[in-house]
Each structure stands twice: as C-alpha cells, then as structure tokens.
C-alpha positions, 0 to 999 in steps of 0.5 A: 464564932458564937459566944460560949454561953449563947451556944450552950443556951441554944443547945439546951433550949433549941425550941426557943429558936424554932419557935421564933419565925424571924430568926428561922427566916433569917437562918433559912435565908443564910442557908440559901445564900451559902448553897449558891444561886444554882441550887433550889431549896425546895424545903425552904420554898415549901416553908415559905408557902406554908408561912403564907398560908399560916398568915392567911389563916390568921387573917381569916381567924381574926375576921371571924372573931371580929364578925362574931363580936359584932354579931353578938353586940348587934344581938344585944342591941336589938334585945335592949330595943325590944325590951324598951318597946315593950315598956309603954302602957299606952299606944301613944307612949309606945309610938313616941318610944320608937322615935326616942329610946328605941331609935337611940338604942339601934343607933338610927337617925329616924324611925317611921311607922307607915300604916295604910288606912282610908282614914284621913291623916288629919284625924286628931287621934292620929296627929297627936301621935307626932311625926312617927306615924305616916298614914298612907292610902291603900297600896302605898306600901307595896309600891314603895317596897318595890320602887314601882318595879315588878319584883317579889316583896321581901320581908326586910329590905336594906337599901339607899333612899329613893325619890319617894322617900321624901314623902315618909321622912318629910323635913328629914329627907334631905339628910336620910341616905339609907333605910331598912324596910320591914313589911308588917302583917297585922292579921287577916282583914287588916291593911299591911304596915311598914316599919322604916328605919332611916340613917344619915350614913348611906352605907349603914343599911346595904343589900349585902348586910344580914337581916336576921336581927331586923326580922326578929325585931320586926316580928316582935313589933308586928305582934305588939301592934296587933295587940294595940290594934285589937 
C-alpha cells in the first residue's frame, strides 16, 4: 500500500505525476503487465509513438538552434573581417592585412589574391606585396576554377585542393587541403581576379556548405579592389 502522506500528495497534485515522463512510462508498463499478454493496449502504443515523435522534434529543435547560433557567429566573423579589410590606407597594407588580421579572423590558414596580368610577376612593384599576390597569365583563373573541365563558372566554389593548387600556395601547398574560391569582377576592360582561402582541414570548405557569407565578403572585397585599381 502507498503511504498515506504520499497518497495525499498525489491526490493533491496529480500533475506532478503526469508531467514526469519516466514515472508515466513505468505506470503504463505496469498496467500492460497487469492486463496480460493477450491484450493489446492501443493507447499505450499510441503514447509510445508520440514519445518517439516528440524526441525527434526535440532533436530537430536542438539542431536548428545550433545552426542558428553557428550562422550568427559566422556572420559576425565576416563582418569583423570586412572592417579590418577597410582599415588600410595603402594598397600594400591592404594586401598584407589579408594575410594577417583578415586570415586570423576568418580562421583560414592562407589567403591568396590571384590577378591575371600581362605584366611580369617579377616586377618590383608586385614583388614587394609579398606572398599574398599571385600574378597569372590571362585565362588562368577560368582554367583553375573549372579544373580544366567544361562546366559553368560559379561565383563561389568550395572544394578540396587539386594538383594545380601548388602554383598558388607555393611552399604551403603541402599542407593546404581545402579551399574557397571567389571569382572577382573588377569592371569593364579589366581582367578578372580570384580570392583564394586555403585551410589545412580538408573538411573546412566542402561543396555542401553554404556560400552566402563568402559571396558577401567577396562582393565587398571586389568593390574595394576596384577603388585601388582606379
């Protein structure tokens, strides 16, 4: 028999029992055992299915919340990087900031700016910009984006590195495993550019990831470069 004080408490506050899932599951199980194996409790089966659905909904809810926080963190990250990118007052400092402050904020291991030009990469004005700038012959960017295949060009491409990545990363090519490629349009009459972010983690940039934030960053970078080029 239930002790009198516990019995009185249950009668006074029955919702305490109803809101406890473990207690209710134990009571239902006891009720099914009392009815015997020849009786099917449809109400108990329905409740069990509802519990499974509730568990799935709770898992989905947690996943959505986690994704929302991750997206907000990514947005703040890109905004900070954009502000850092707009601070320099000279093109040389602008390029160097990409490899230091901006790369650290975006948590990437390498940032390279690829420019197509008929000018030699050995030009002193280009060499003083350091390892950030990579000067290529006209047509290189389209070839690199497509990997030599006949496929449409996208504004932002996320993938693992390819054999020709060695040309861009140089000495770092041995440990860069994934990359984000952002095609840049500098305006009418100018050759295209390419902003390349490389990561040691082979899964940091995957084709299944969203590209909205990177596209926004590339848009700001593109407009900033047009100002410097003019």
